[in-house]
C-alpha positions in Angstrom: 18.0 -13.9 45.7 14.8 -15.4 44.7 13.2 -12.0 44.5 15.4 -10.8 42.1 15.5 -13.8 40.0 11.5 -13.7 40.3 11.4 -10.1 39.0 13.8 -10.9 36.2 11.6 -13.6 34.9 8.6 -11.0 35.4 10.6 -8.5 33.5 11.4 -10.8 30.7 7.8 -12.0 30.4 6.7 -8.5 30.0 8.9 -7.6 27.3 8.0 -11.0 25.7 4.3 -9.9 25.3 5.2 -6.3 24.4 7.3 -8.1 21.4 4.4 -10.4 20.4 1.9 -7.6 20.5 3.9 -5.4 18.2 4.3 -8.1 15.8 0.8 -9.0 15.9 -0.4 -5.4 15.4 2.2 -4.9 12.7 0.7 -7.9 10.7 -3.0 -6.8 11.0 -2.6 -3.2 10.4 -3.0 -3.5 6.6 -1.5 -1.2 4.1 -1.6 2.6 4.5 -2.8 5.0 1.9 -0.8 7.0 0.1 -2.3 10.4 -1.5 -0.8 12.4 -4.4 -2.2 15.5 -6.3 -1.4 16.3 -10.0 -2.7 19.1 -12.1 -5.9 17.5 -13.3 -6.5 14.6 -10.6 -5.7 13.6 -7.1 -5.9 10.2 -5.8 -5.6 8.1 -2.5 -4.1 4.7 -3.1 -3.8 1.6 -1.0 -1.6 -1.4 -2.1 -0.8 -4.7 -0.6 -0.3 -8.2 -2.1 -3.7 -9.1 -3.1 -4.9 -5.7 -4.8 -4.3 -2.0 -5.5 -7.3 0.1 -4.3 -7.5 3.7 -6.3 -9.7 6.5 -5.0 -10.1 9.4 -7.3 -10.5 12.5 -4.7 -10.5 15.1 -7.6 -11.1 14.8 -11.4 -13.4 12.6 -13.3 -11.4 9.4 -14.6 -13.0 6.8 -16.8 -9.9 4.7 -17.1 -7.2 3.9 -14.6 -4.3 1.8 -15.3 -1.2 1.0 -12.7 2.4 0.2 -13.3 4.7 -0.8 -10.5 8.5 -0.7 -10.1 10.8 -1.6 -7.4 13.8 0.4 -8.1 16.2 -0.9 -5.3 15.6 -4.5 -6.5 15.2 -3.9 -10.2 11.6 -5.1 -10.5 8.8 -4.2 -12.8 5.4 -5.6 -13.0 3.3 -5.0 -16.3 0.9 -2.3 -16.4 -2.5 -3.1 -15.3 -5.9 -2.0 -15.9 -7.9 -1.2 -12.9 -11.8 -2.3 -12.8 -14.1 0.5 -12.2 -15.9 -0.7 -8.8 -17.8 2.6 -8.5 -17.8 6.1 -9.5 -14.2 7.6 -8.5 -13.2 3.8 -7.3 -10.9 1.7 -9.1 -9.4 -1.5 -8.2 -6.6 -3.7 -9.6 -7.0 -7.4 -8.2 -4.5 -10.3 -7.9 -0.9 -10.2 -7.0 0.6 -7.2 -8.7 4.0 -7.2 -6.9 6.5 -10.0 -6.8 7.7 -9.3 -3.2 7.1 -6.9 -0.2 9.0 -3.8 -0.1 8.8 -0.1 -1.5 7.3 0.1 -4.9 6.9 3.1 -7.2 3.6 3.2 -8.7 2.5 5.2 -11.7 -1.3 5.7 -11.7 -2.7 6.9 -15.4 -5.9 8.3 -15.4 -7.9 9.3 -18.4 -11.4 10.7 -18.7 -13.5 14.1 -18.8 -10.6 15.9 -16.9 -8.0 14.7 -19.5 -5.0 12.4 -19.1 -2.6 12.5 -16.5 0.0 10.3 -14.9 0.7 10.7 -11.1 3.8 8.7 -9.3 3.9 7.9 -5.7 5.8 5.7 -3.3 4.0 2.8 -1.6 5.3 0.1 0.8 3.8 -3.1 -0.2 3.0 -6.0 2.6 1.0 -9.0 2.5 
């Protein structure tokens, strides 16, 4: 009887350790990049509550703006102008999202390659 109780405690401790490890990994993994392609541009976007990072993979953009909508909750954030961090790399800093969840981002690019708006879905977390 003592062996069964000890085994149960060991299994329970193992399960608790797995749950804690999964939680820690999920909280520290950061945002996943999302890539989309249009006729003139291709971008890779990483979005979290503190910033939106836009990498222009194809096309030459001089200006980038980002608009965000959360259709399931009826939220919309004002369009924000991205700062050019480096050639082909743009960043919008600050809290662009009113809550965590699935957001639809409209990335408007303008430059030598013309003007185009690309739309993608991103899961935003802290």
